[in-house]
Structures are given as structure tokens and as C-alpha cells.
C-alpha positions in Angstrom: 9.3 -13.6 -19.1 8.7 -12.3 -22.7 11.4 -9.5 -22.0 15.0 -10.0 -22.6 17.3 -6.8 -22.4 20.4 -8.7 -23.3 22.4 -6.9 -20.6 24.4 -8.7 -17.7 22.9 -6.5 -15.3 20.9 -6.7 -12.0 18.5 -4.1 -12.9 17.5 -5.7 -16.4 17.3 -9.0 -14.9 14.8 -7.4 -12.4 13.0 -5.7 -15.1 12.6 -8.9 -17.0 10.6 -10.3 -14.2 8.8 -7.5 -12.8 8.4 -5.1 -16.0 5.4 -6.9 -17.5 1.9 -5.0 -17.0 0.3 -5.9 -13.3 3.3 -7.7 -12.2 4.4 -5.0 -9.7 0.8 -4.6 -8.4 0.4 -8.4 -8.1 3.7 -8.6 -5.8 2.4 -5.7 -3.9 -0.9 -7.4 -3.1 0.8 -10.7 -2.0 3.1 -8.6 0.3 0.3 -8.2 2.6 -1.2 -11.7 2.6 -1.5 -14.9 0.7 -4.5 -14.6 -1.7 -6.8 -17.0 -3.6 -6.9 -16.4 -7.5 -10.2 -14.8 -7.2 -9.1 -12.5 -4.3 -6.2 -11.1 -6.6 -8.4 -10.5 -9.5 -11.1 -8.8 -7.3 -8.2 -6.6 -5.9 -6.8 -5.6 -9.3 -9.8 -4.3 -11.0 -9.4 -4.4 -14.9 -6.8 -7.3 -15.2 -8.2 -10.2 -17.4 -8.1 -13.5 -16.1 -5.6 -14.7 -18.6 -3.4 -11.9 -18.0 -3.4 -12.8 -14.3 -2.7 -16.5 -14.8 0.3 -15.7 -17.2 1.7 -13.0 -14.6 1.5 -15.8 -11.6 2.9 -18.5 -14.0 6.0 -16.3 -14.7 6.5 -14.9 -11.2 6.4 -18.8 -10.0 9.0 -19.6 -12.5 10.9 -16.7 -11.4 10.9 -18.2 -7.7 9.0 -15.2 -6.4 5.5 -16.8 -5.9 4.3 -20.3 -5.1 1.1 -22.2 -4.2 0.2 -23.2 -1.0 -2.9 -25.1 0.3 -5.8 -23.0 1.0 -9.2 -23.4 2.9 -11.7 -25.7 1.8 -9.2 -27.4 -0.3 -8.6 -24.4 -2.1 -5.2 -22.9 -3.3 -3.5 -19.9 -2.4 -0.8 -17.9 -3.8 2.0 -16.4 -1.5 5.6 -15.0 -1.9 8.5 -17.1 -1.4 11.7 -15.9 0.7 12.9 -14.4 -2.6 9.6 -12.5 -3.3 9.5 -11.2 0.2 12.8 -9.5 -0.4 10.9 -7.2 -2.7 8.8 -5.7 0.0 11.2 -2.7 1.0 11.6 -2.3 -2.7 8.2 -1.8 -3.5 7.4 0.4 -0.3 10.3 2.7 -1.5 8.9 2.8 -4.9 5.4 3.4 -3.5 6.7 6.4 -1.6 8.5 7.8 -4.7 5.4 7.5 -6.4 3.1 9.0 -3.9 5.3 12.4 -4.0 2.9 13.7 -6.6 -0.3 12.0 -5.5 -2.4 15.0 -3.9 -6.0 13.6 -5.1 -7.0 10.6 -6.7 -7.9 10.9 -10.7 -11.8 10.2 -11.7 -10.7 6.7 -12.8 -8.5 5.7 -9.9 -9.9 3.6 -7.3 -8.5 2.4 -3.7 -8.3 -1.2 -2.9 -7.7 -2.8 0.4 -4.5 -4.1 -0.4 -3.2 -1.2 -1.9 -4.4 0.8 1.3 -2.5 -1.5 3.6 0.6 -1.3 1.4 0.3 2.5 1.5 0.1 2.4 5.2 3.2 0.0 5.5 5.4 2.4 3.1 4.2 5.6 5.1 5.4 4.1 8.6 8.4 6.4 9.6 10.9 5.5 12.3 9.4 7.5 15.3 8.6 6.5 18.7 5.0 6.2 19.6 3.7 6.6 23.1 2.4 3.0 23.2 1.6 0.2 20.7 -2.0 0.6 19.1 -4.0 -0.7 16.1 -5.7 1.5 13.7 -8.5 0.6 11.3 -8.6 3.1 8.3 -11.7 3.2 5.9 -10.9 5.2 2.7 -12.4 5.4 -0.8 -14.4 2.1 -0.1 -11.1 0.5 1.0 -10.4 -0.9 4.3 -7.2 -1.9 6.0 -5.4 -1.9 9.3 -2.2 -1.3 10.7 -0.8 -2.5 14.2 1.8 0.4 15.3 4.8 -0.3 17.6 8.3 1.4 18.2 10.0 -1.3 16.1 8.0 -0.8 13.0 4.3 -1.8 11.7 2.3 -4.9 10.6 -0.4 -4.1 8.4 -3.2 -6.2 6.8 -6.2 -5.6 4.0 -9.5 -5.3 5.5 -10.7 -5.5 9.2 -8.1 -6.3 11.9 -9.0 -9.5 13.8 -9.4 -7.5 17.1 -11.0 -4.4 17.7 -9.0 -1.4 16.6 -7.9 1.3 19.2 -8.5 4.1 16.7 -10.8 4.0 13.7 -10.3 6.6 10.8 -13.0 7.2 8.3 -11.4 9.4 5.7 -12.0 10.8 2.1 -9.4 12.0 -0.2 -8.1 14.3 2.4 -6.2 11.3 4.2 -3.4 11.9 1.8 -2.9 15.5 2.8 -3.3 14.4 6.4 -0.2 12.0 5.6 1.6 14.9 3.8 1.3 17.0 6.8 -0.2 19.6 4.8 -3.4 19.3 6.7 -3.7 19.1 10.5 -5.8 16.6 12.3 -8.0 19.4 13.7 -8.5 20.9 10.0 -9.2 17.3 8.7 -11.9 17.0 11.5 -13.5 20.3 11.2 -13.7 19.6 7.4 -15.8 16.7 7.8 -13.7 14.8 5.7 -12.4 12.6 8.5 -14.0 11.0 11.4 -12.6 9.1 14.2 -13.6 6.5 16.7 -11.5 6.1 19.6 -9.0 8.2 21.7 -8.3 11.6 19.9 -4.7 11.6 20.9 -4.2 8.4 19.0 -5.0 10.6 15.9 -1.8 12.5 16.7 0.2 9.3 17.2 -1.0 8.3 14.0 0.0 11.3 11.8 3.2 11.3 13.7 4.1 7.8 13.0 2.8 7.9 9.3 4.2 10.4 6.9 4.4 10.6 3.1 5.4 14.0 1.8 4.0 15.8 -1.2 6.7 17.3 -3.7 6.3 20.3 -5.9 4.2 19.1 -8.9 5.2 20.1 -12.4 3.0 22.4 -14.2 1.2 19.4 -16.1 0.2 17.8 -12.6 -0.9 20.9 -10.6 -0.4 24.5 -10.2 0.4 24.0 -6.4 3.6 23.7 -5.2 4.0 22.3 -1.7 7.3 22.0 0.5 8.5 18.4 1.1 8.4 17.2 4.7 11.5 15.2 5.9 10.6 11.4 6.6 
């Protein structure tokens, strides 16, 4: 850790560990599963290998990340019990950041892990007709979510078994999750295609919700009414 804020404060201690560049995103990716060094690097476009090495070393030193045996004598990085305690905190930060995200900027990409984490943070506490698995493909990224009344389990890439619902979506997926675009409108626009029971699409938008807040003039001229979560 290179930062020392010289304050006897829990937030300053947390910032000293997680305030370095890439640290939060690195932990986010590990919340959806253990990963090899090369997987982490591929999932964080633009991160130099030396920086990734330094962040992992710092997080290991802080007791947040540990090494574990991987396949074919490889090595995986995974979160410790203390690291897993960050999951709801990162989900809350993700929801807060998404309030002013209407569409991606030209330089922004979606990764498998970021899509999985976004699905997890978007799950709201509502009953679903029955448990189902959804496979979402958007912006070149893939993730899945197993939905049930008690919550959700997510993962990057394809699910291990056939999904009950497959969504192929463009940037309008964000508006669908915000509730400013209905499933029928999304399907009619051609920006969303589904495979599976159409009724599960309604269940999906009922169970996953991230509202949009009114943007500042610097962000957008649109002012959208937030939806309760």
C-alpha cells in the first residue's frame, strides 16, 4: 500500500487498500470467481502486467486475495473470507455508479466479469414465478445468472447447463434494466432478441432493476425519473 492518509478512520484504511488504480475492478472480477493471472489481465483491458502484479501483491498483503492451486499445475487468485465481505459493498457502488449510465461511451467496453457483477448488483428482492437461469450476451460480453426467490448466483461466460432464457442485447439492455424501455419496445426495436419462454423476459425485468437518475447538464440533456428498487 502506497497511500497513508494518517487518519484513525475505517474509511481511510479501506481507501489505503482499495484506492489504488485498478484495485476495485480487480476485486470486482474476483467476486465472480477465481481467476488466473492471464484471465485477470484479459478481463481488465489496458492494465499493464506490472501494475496487475503490484495490485495482486498489495491485496494479498492486505488479506483480501490469496493464491490457490489451479488446473494443470497452474495458479489461481481468489478472494479470502475478508475479501468476500466486499461483495455487497461493490454491488452498492456499482448501482450508485450506474445511476448516470445511459449508454456506453466510445472508449468503454463490457467484459464478462463486469456484466456478471452488474447482473448481481441489479437483482432486487422480489418473488419470481419459479427459478430460472438467464444467459446474457451484450457488447461482446457474456454472463449468466441463476435466479431464485432468495437471490441470484452469477458467473462470467456461458452457464454450465442450458439456460432457460437467452438474451442477445445491445446498449438498450441498460434502458430495459432501468425500466424506461419495456420488453415489447426492446424486442420491436431489434436491439433485443431472446431464445426461450417470452414470459421469462417479463420475469427477468421484474427481478433485475437498476434505475436511471436525472443527469447533470454535462452528462445528458435527458432527465429521467428514478424507479424504486
